[in-house]
C-alpha positions, 0 to 999 in steps of 0.5 A, spaced: 118 287 902 116 291 896 108 290 895 106 287 888 102 292 884 096 289 882 096 289 874 089 286 873 085 292 873 080 291 868 075 285 867 073 281 861 065 285 860 069 292 861 075 290 855 068 288 851 065 294 852 071 298 851 072 294 844 065 295 842 065 303 843 071 304 839 067 301 833 064 307 831 070 311 830 074 305 826 068 301 823 063 307 821 059 302 816 059 296 822 052 298 825 050 291 828 053 290 835 048 284 837 051 279 840 048 274 834 053 278 829 060 275 827 063 281 829 061 282 835 063 274 837 070 275 835 071 281 839 069 277 845 074 272 843 080 277 843 077 280 850 078 273 852 085 273 850 087 279 852 083 278 859 088 272 860 094 275 858 093 281 863 092 276 868 098 272 867 102 278 866 100 280 873 100 273 876 106 271 882 105 264 883 109 259 887 113 258 881 115 265 880 116 265 888 120 260 887 125 263 882 125 270 885 128 266 892 133 262 888 136 269 885 137 272 893 140 264 895 134 262 898 131 255 896 125 252 899 127 246 904 125 239 904 123 236 911 129 234 915 128 228 920 131 228 927 137 224 928 141 221 935 144 216 938 141 211 942 147 208 947 146 202 951 146 200 958 149 195 962 143 190 960 146 184 956 145 185 948 146 178 944 152 178 941 153 177 934 145 179 932 145 184 926 140 190 925 139 191 918 139 198 916 133 200 916 130 197 923 125 200 926 126 203 934 121 207 938 121 210 945 118 206 949 112 211 951 111 214 944 111 208 939 107 212 934 114 216 933 118 211 929 125 212 928 130 207 923 137 204 924 141 208 919 147 203 917 147 195 919 150 194 925 153 187 928 151 187 936 158 185 940 155 183 946 162 186 949 163 191 954 170 195 955 173 192 961 179 196 961 181 203 958 188 205 958 191 212 956 198 213 953 202 220 952 209 219 950 212 214 955 207 215 960 201 209 961 195 210 966 188 207 967 182 211 965 177 211 971 170 210 967 164 211 971 157 208 971 154 212 965 160 211 961 164 218 963 171 218 962 176 222 965 182 223 960 187 228 959 187 233 953 194 231 951 192 223 951 194 221 945 191 214 945 187 210 948 187 202 949 180 199 950 180 192 953 174 188 951 171 183 956 168 178 951 172 177 943 169 180 937 169 176 931 169 180 924 163 179 918 163 181 912 156 184 912 156 188 918 160 192 922 161 194 930 158 200 932 163 204 938 159 211 940 164 217 942 162 223 946 166 229 945 168 235 948 170 241 944 173 248 945 176 253 941 172 249 935 171 253 929 163 255 928 163 252 921 165 245 924 158 241 924 155 234 926 157 231 918 165 233 920 168 226 921 173 226 927 181 225 926 181 218 930 185 213 927 182 206 929 186 199 929 184 192 933 188 187 936 188 179 934 189 173 939 197 173 937 198 180 939 198 184 933 195 190 932 191 191 925 189 197 922 181 198 921 176 201 916 172 206 920 165 209 917 163 215 921 156 217 922 154 223 926 149 223 932 145 229 930 150 233 934 157 236 934 159 233 940 157 225 939 158 220 933 159 214 932 164 210 928 162 203 924 169 199 925 169 193 920 173 187 922 176 182 917 171 176 917 177 172 917 181 176 923 183 171 929 179 173 935 179 181 937 180 182 944 182 190 944 181 196 940 186 202 939 184 210 938 190 214 936 187 221 938 194 224 935 190 227 929 186 232 933 186 239 930 182 243 935 182 242 942 177 236 944 177 230 948 173 223 948 169 223 955 164 217 953 165 211 950 160 205 948 159 199 944 154 197 941 150 204 940 145 205 935 145 212 930 138 212 928 133 217 923 126 219 924 124 216 918 119 211 917 118 206 911 110 206 908 110 199 904 108 199 897 100 200 895 095 201 890 094 209 890 089 210 884 086 208 878 087 211 871 080 214 868 084 216 861 083 223 861 088 229 861 091 231 868 089 225 871 091 226 879 091 222 885 092 224 892 097 220 896 094 224 903 098 229 907 105 226 907 111 229 909 118 226 905 125 227 907 130 230 904 134 226 898 140 225 902 135 222 908 130 217 904 133 210 902 126 209 898 124 216 895 117 217 891 116 212 885 110 211 881 109 205 876 102 203 872 101 196 872 100 195 863 098 188 862 101 185 867 107 189 867 110 195 872 111 201 868 116 205 871 114 213 871 120 219 873 118 225 877 119 232 874 118 239 877 114 241 871 111 238 865 112 244 861 118 241 858 115 234 857 114 231 850 107 227 848 110 220 850 114 221 856 112 218 862 112 224 867 109 227 873 108 232 878 108 231 886 105 237 890 107 236 897 103 241 900 097 237 898 100 230 897 097 230 890 101 226 884 098 229 877 100 226 870 100 229 863 095 231 858 097 228 852 101 234 849 106 236 855 106 228 858 103 221 857 096 220 859 097 213 863 092 208 860 085 208 862 083 203 867 090 201 870 092 201 877 097 207 879 102 203 885 106 207 889 113 203 891 115 203 899 116 210 901 120 213 907 116 219 910 118 223 916 115 228 922 119 233 921 120 237 927 116 232 931 121 227 932 126 232 936 126 228 943 129 230 949 134 226 953 134 220 957 128 217 953 128 209 954 128 206 947 126 199 944 129 196 938 125 191 933 127 184 933 130 184 940 127 181 946 124 186 951 129 184 956 134 187 951 131 193 950 137 197 954 138 203 950 137 211 951 139 217 948 144 221 953 143 227 948 136 230 945 135 227 938 135 234 933 135 236 927 128 235 925 124 240 921 118 241 917 118 242 909 117 250 908 110 252 906 109 258 902 109 262 908 115 259 911 118 261 904 116 269 904 118 269 911 125 266 909 125 272 903 123 277 908 128 276 913 134 275 907 132 281 904 132 286 910 139 282 913 142 281 906 149 286 905 150 285 898 158 286 896 157 292 891 164 296 892 171 292 891 172 295 899 166 291 901 169 285 897 175 285 901 173 286 907 168 280 906 174 276 904 179 279 910 173 276 915 174 269 913 182 269 915 179 263 919 179 259 912 186 260 910 186 267 907 192 271 908 190 277 904 186 278 897 185 283 892 179 285 887 181 285 880 175 289 876 173 287 869 177 280 869 174 274 868 180 267 869 177 264 863 178 271 858 185 274 861 186 278 855 179 282 854 177 287 859 169 284 861 164 288 863 160 286 870 165 281 872 170 281 878 175 276 880 177 275 887 184 274 888 186 269 894 193 269 897 194 263 902 196 262 909 203 258 909 200 251 909 194 252 905 197 252 897 196 247 893 189 246 895 182 248 893 178 246 899 179 253 902 177 257 896 171 253 895 169 253 902 170 261 902 166 261 895 160 258 899 161 263 905 160 269 899 155 266 895 149 269 899 152 276 899 154 276 891 150 281 887 145 279 883 147 278 875 155 279 877 160 274 874 165 273 881 170 268 880 174 266 886 182 264 885 187 263 889 194 266 887 199 263 883 206 264 887 212 265 882 218 265 885 223 271 883 231 269 883 235 276 885 242 277 884 245 283 886 252 287 887 252 292 893 257 298 894 258 298 901 261 304 905 268 303 909 267 300 916 260 298 916 258 291 918 257 288 912 254 281 914 249 286 918 247 290 911 246 283 907 242 281 912 237 287 912 237 287 904 235 280 904 230 281 909 227 288 905 227 283 899 224 277 901 218 282 904 217 285 898 217 279 894 213 274 899 206 274 902 209 274 909 210 281 912 217 280 915 218 288 915 211 291 916 213 297 913 214 294 907 207 292 902 208 285 898 209 286 891 202 287 887 200 281 884 200 281 875 205 288 876 212 286 872 217 285 878 222 291 875 229 292 877 228 299 878 224 299 884 228 293 888 234 298 887 231 303 891 228 299 896 236 295 898 239 303 897 234 305 903 238 300 907 244 304 911 251 303 909 249 302 902 252 307 897 250 304 890 247 298 887 252 297 881 248 290 879 241 287 879 238 282 875 232 278 876 229 271 874 222 268 874 219 260 873 226 257 874 230 262 870 237 264 871 237 272 874 240 275 867 233 279 866 231 287 868 223 284 869 219 278 870 212 279 868 206 276 871 199 275 869 194 278 874 193 272 878 200 271 879 203 274 885 211 274 886 215 270 891 222 271 894 226 266 891 234 264 891 237 271 893 244 272 892 248 278 895 255 280 893 258 286 896 265 290 895 267 296 900 268 303 897 276 304 896 
């Protein structure tokens, strides 16, 4: 890492003495240089101002560090809570009992480590009595051992789960069905948050199957998840569930199933409390203590501060910096490292009224990495008797991480600065895109000094990466967004890099051939079509022919030479083009920089040499 130079190399006393030494040169009539002289007082004041300016120029604080880190794509990480699933054992669970979101659960041998449920779940009290697998016309029973593990073939299309007890729907909660998955050939970017492509249905007493609304929740790892199945309250008694597995895009299969599994997150909710009292002075500070707040997406109860003013609870809003706050803005900043809240000074942010209580609402906190637990831990859930505390996490509770402090941010910056490979040259940008073929890229082109919003004017410092999608990826921007996210850490600082998908323009071709006598006319026509399609389409039917470059007008001259190279073709008396639905009557079709030629209708006629 490049060392930061120390600019603050001169002290206040040295500045005063240097200024006093210059008096005889610039003001020889000034002879009283003692402290009581008003001029010396002004000199002291100027030295103090210069000393502060030099200090500020050389000071690199946390705010500067965060800004510099953001330029390299490194941002401070808030604490992340551990997550996981607890699976039921064979012990009886009371049917119909609802667990509200935020219900507490804890390991039996670590009661101080509090987790909470992530969603409202209605206990079914049922067990899976029979599992039937179907693939085409074949149907067979699936064996399930005492641990809930299945022996399911990868070619299975549907699984039907027969229940030993009927389920009755409810409006306010859903039943949970946990799935343990076995993966192979999985893309590395398939993470825990990716919903599994399983369609659910339930069968009522009349034998009719109804589609079920399902909300997926991951189990903290990519190999397990829980489906929250909503069953209409007016539905008859549900006797079976069906899982449609035909939508799987990668090789994976369910290897474990269980009802009444519970998704947990290591977040504890602290009750609201009075945290201090305002003195009415500027920069009032209140210490909350060492708290680790989870990232915003994991917190049901974020930090909220109120003051009690004349019996009315007045809300205050958290900001990153008070510098932009006005005198009347009820703003505060929170220093997570110290656990301190600081209010304004009356100029930048309002001062809380004197002798008023400062209150904190209910607040979610986490223990971060301390919540990561090994597998096979026994759990207890609040509200259920000990005889019903029959849950075990079959996989580790994972994903917990502590918030970054200054040292962690510096370490991440150092790692990024050493490992970051910026895409400086066009060839590096093309190679970076080519390495992402799994995201749907067939090929890529770099358009220097081109900005899609200003297509007719060269823009210095701008580049556009034109992405040609594989077949089947057209019409969706999701793959372009995924590529943009992967390339973002390698972008050149300050560069205006745009990623756009190539827009195909169908080129219709009408041509007449003069063929040598005795030639195989159908074979010649087929060869001509293949060469034209290879030149005008992204697909490479002829490896020796490159596709037409994007942005270059399609002209008849190059196509005539391409066709004339086919053995047996003596001449091309006529060749005309049409683009964007026009009839083939033109000698050229213009293309914009982000448009690419695509083979449209090709009409070939021929006549034999007399």
